[in-house]
C-alpha angles and dihedrals in degrees: 000000000000117000130212092268096045116130139162089283101044143029093195137016122242094259105051110063114111139167089280088064094058110128095025123122109231143178120219131184127190149102127306107249093179140332132201135186111223093182094240092051140348128229132205126198107218117201137191134155091288102052146282131299125191114230122196126211107193121213103176110078092005121143122229094279090047092052090050089053090048091052092044091051090057090057094057114115129206113287095014109151109233141174122208137177124202150124124287113236134176115259119239093207103041123207108223091187094064128066090222092042096115094064143039133190122240104213124228095173137027128191125178106219092182137352124224139216115240104280115244090234138017115280092222138112089258105043134185092217120119116230094252092051092048089049092053089049097036092147087064093044089056089063089064115094097238093058096035092050091048092056091045090052089051090052091052091051096051090047091052090048093052094046094046096047094038089056089055097053097261113149122215111228128176116224128201123285095199107063143145122294115240128195098225126090126005124353116282127234103234131208122201119232113227091194093050105043115213093016129105143201122215126220109239121261084197136340089249103138093037094055089049090051088051087057089050086050090059101246088133098196123039137171137169136178095221142176115238131187134210127171098216139125111291132230138157094294098038136077129172087240118036139159130250133192093222119197139175135177135190129225094019139135125209095269091054091057094045094051094046096052098034084060091052094050093046088052093050094049091048093050098041105037104008094245119144114203121208115228108300119257117242112221125181115235090239091055092048092052094046096046101033108014091232136079091226104050122184103228095191090094138031118232094131119181117267117209106222096165098117096041095044101051129085100043098103092257101139097201090060101032093056095043125105089210134021111193137171143189127204116235108203123230101356100110089107091061112123123249088252092055091049089051088053088052090052090054092048092051092055095042124103087262091072108004099208117159091229142336119234114188132198114200114206103195124210090249089059096254125129135225125180135186087226097043092136087074106036139053135207089268090066093042090056091051091052092049090047090056091047090051089060087068127076110276093019126206116283137172106292094040134105124220109214115203134197128183136191140079111000102243098038092045093050091048092050090049091048090056091044090051091055092046093050091045089056094045092049093051094247095127103048103098146023131033130261121178135186143159118243107204143184103029122186109278092221140021127200116247110205094194094051093037091223144083117277127199109259091211110008135309094260096067116112122232118229112272090242089061098043095098091051090048096050100037107045126085113262092251099042107128090221087074086078086070094062110109122218121223087235135131141187128201111222125192120182093343094309124113101230096171143003143176147138149221105272135230108254105179128073098228095057092042090053090050092052091051090050092052089050090057100258116144116224089255093050092048092048093047094049103035108010091120091059096044088048090053090053088063092063101066106289112192123224105269144168143168147151144227129231123209101237093195093053092044091054091047091058093044090049095047094236132135101221133053090215092083090062095049116081096217110014130180123241125244090279091054093253128138101220093192099059094023100238150191090053139158125275128219124275089244091059091048091051091048088055094044090238131142120194118220110181124191111247094254091055091047089053092047093050094046091052094043114124117265090204113136122255116256110288098026127114108004090002093241098099089227096318124117118258121256118277091223099046097131121101118243 
């Protein structure tokens, strides 16, 4: 009986045969995972996306055709693509670690559909391939279960999103990819227009203005699984192109949005990993910063910030005495760390990873004694006061722990301690399992940028302030420091210390939008030139609306228990924004440049780098081996 995956080249896939199939004559197609000659017979493990099936080629008692099949099976190399037919039989030595381990197929025909060069790394769960090599041969890496399963998980998530939102009257709408460049936010990727010389499109960092226009257009509920682009520094959870689950709703308040999408995320986690979240906690931005030093706290562990300012000043220790804030966190069970290890911790705290001015530590030994990196200035009396304050926080500070202390300006010191808390939580194994989710709400509307000497939007310039703060927003001068007190009607969803989604209730009238642009330093002309289309739309009956966007790549990373989003992207870029497989970005021809009316003027260092760049072919060019020797057994049987 044909199955759902049956085709002209197979009756079953390599992962579905079971004991109930014993006696059936089947056709399988797939890749050779491994083959081995056992003298009396040979076996071949055939693999496809669905699993592995063992195929037997008997030698003893075989007729002439059977002996030829046996000999041909011994010439099969790794990753050959083969098609076999044969009879399903029960295995005598069953493999409990394989879904098809109760059966095997005794082959009565073998056809090589395609031979393969020797792969540059093992196509196995635990591979010997370096990341650069696997990136160059990504199509081979995808055959490995860890990458294949990550992509299948992503597919399940997107299907659940579409089904969930579709059942709730959301309409999926595609928005333009070639849009207008805007100066706010990250750098744009730009695209020259041949038909409009000297002018450029930008690739969207998000469909923000378009989804608002869809609300003005009356679609009421919109979503889109959409590619977005940002030209920014890369790390494990960033790519130059990434995917958002982008959503918007009309006639809503903040709580409507939170309930709708909390429900969606709870549904996804239950379906994918079997985890049932309790109702998400709501935490004010100000509380998150005061307790955890970060607007995306990981609630799976304690280590709350301890304000030591009052008890740490006045002892002639300049670092503390001149600081606006002195704050600590208790790191559990590390009092037995050596002096060398604590020195390394001091260096890490002042690195670019954390950016603290200095780390002062108080070691509370198991015998009840104290040691401190600033012991010249403090006595046991002060140490006990610090420990007492730490003990007022969840988890406390007990013998065997170390209290780590930062000092400096309030916001920067809290932010540094928030990063340090996450790093130490990871190092101490406190972030390795489980799920904790919350909403962080009511961020500041604006933040002061010292370099620009003006306020910047903390989220984006289309976020609405709370009604209680509207008068302050509209009446104060654009550089009045009290503008920092204006709260945005904004919210982020945080899971395990990762911001997986965020959004806001939007501005929907022209006058308030113009005021926000003015505070952000736009002239009337600049605002009209950049966003006149949106402000014009607001004059034609724009409804109250709001929404959010989830990072699909990050969400999948958490669900899959991985540390990098690259595993969940079929063809990711490296940390320099390069696709190693197709060797891009790359230059274009002079004719193309002239057609686009573009001249390229590279700085000398980039000229030197480009001239010394490798001319080696991309994987699959030339001989097809990407610099690796061909397989020894590349001939067809």
